[in-house]
C-alpha positions in Angstrom: 171.0 98.5 113.3 170.0 95.4 115.2 168.0 96.1 118.4 170.5 94.0 120.3 173.3 96.4 119.2 171.4 99.5 120.3 170.4 97.9 123.6 174.0 96.8 124.3 175.4 100.3 123.8 172.7 102.7 125.0 169.9 100.7 126.6 168.8 97.5 128.3 168.2 98.8 131.8 171.7 100.1 132.4 170.4 103.2 134.1 172.8 106.1 134.2 175.4 104.0 132.4 173.2 104.2 129.3 173.2 108.0 129.5 177.0 108.1 129.8 177.4 105.6 126.9 175.1 107.6 124.6 177.0 110.8 125.5 180.3 109.2 124.7 179.2 107.6 121.4 177.5 110.8 120.4 180.6 112.8 121.2 183.0 110.7 119.0 180.9 110.0 116.0 181.0 112.4 113.1 178.9 113.5 110.2 176.5 116.1 109.1 174.2 117.4 111.8 171.2 116.6 109.7 172.0 112.9 109.9 171.6 112.8 113.7 167.8 113.2 113.5 167.1 109.9 111.7 169.6 108.2 113.9 167.7 109.5 117.0 164.5 108.1 115.6 166.1 104.7 115.0 167.4 104.6 118.5 163.9 105.3 119.8 162.4 102.6 117.5 165.1 100.1 118.7 164.3 100.5 122.4 166.4 103.5 123.6 164.7 105.8 126.1 163.9 109.4 125.2 166.6 110.6 127.5 169.2 108.3 126.0 168.3 109.3 122.4 168.3 113.0 123.4 171.6 112.8 125.1 173.1 111.1 122.0 171.7 113.7 119.7 172.8 116.6 121.8 176.3 115.2 122.3 176.6 114.7 118.5 175.7 118.3 117.9 177.4 120.0 120.8 180.7 118.1 121.4 183.5 118.3 118.9 185.9 115.5 119.5 186.6 115.0 115.8 187.1 118.7 115.1 189.3 119.3 118.2 192.6 119.6 116.4 191.2 122.2 114.0 189.4 124.0 116.8 192.5 124.1 118.9 194.5 125.6 116.1 192.0 128.5 116.0 190.9 129.0 119.6 193.7 127.3 121.7 193.7 124.2 123.8 192.2 125.7 127.0 189.2 127.2 125.3 188.5 124.0 123.4 188.8 121.7 126.4 186.6 123.9 128.6 184.0 124.3 125.8 183.9 120.5 125.2 183.6 119.7 128.8 180.7 122.0 129.3 179.1 120.8 126.0 179.4 117.2 127.2 177.9 117.9 130.6 175.3 120.1 129.0 174.3 117.4 126.5 173.7 115.0 129.4 171.7 117.6 131.4 169.6 118.6 128.4 168.9 115.0 127.4 167.9 114.0 130.9 165.6 117.0 131.2 164.0 116.1 127.8 163.3 112.6 129.1 161.9 114.0 132.3 159.6 116.4 130.6 158.4 114.0 127.9 158.2 110.8 129.8 158.6 111.5 133.5 162.0 109.6 133.6 165.5 111.0 133.5 166.9 107.7 132.3 
């Protein structure tokens, strides 16, 4: 992944927009949970902040946009929407707290 691509999506001094971008990208990409850890490391190496990488990783794990149709068929639309909204917000809060604790910055 080129550094410029990472910075354009989740970095480059965009402040809170970087947090939202990483949460959105993490929410819509799919794949095995174990693949998010190397991706998080790549984001950090390519210039993303700790908070941005943590938000991305948490959103990937917690939010289930790709699995929503299947999840709705089991739990119903209301449950799935509420769960995903809380998961999205939670991913942002947890990621920002991770950045704050590890680096002193929430962004």
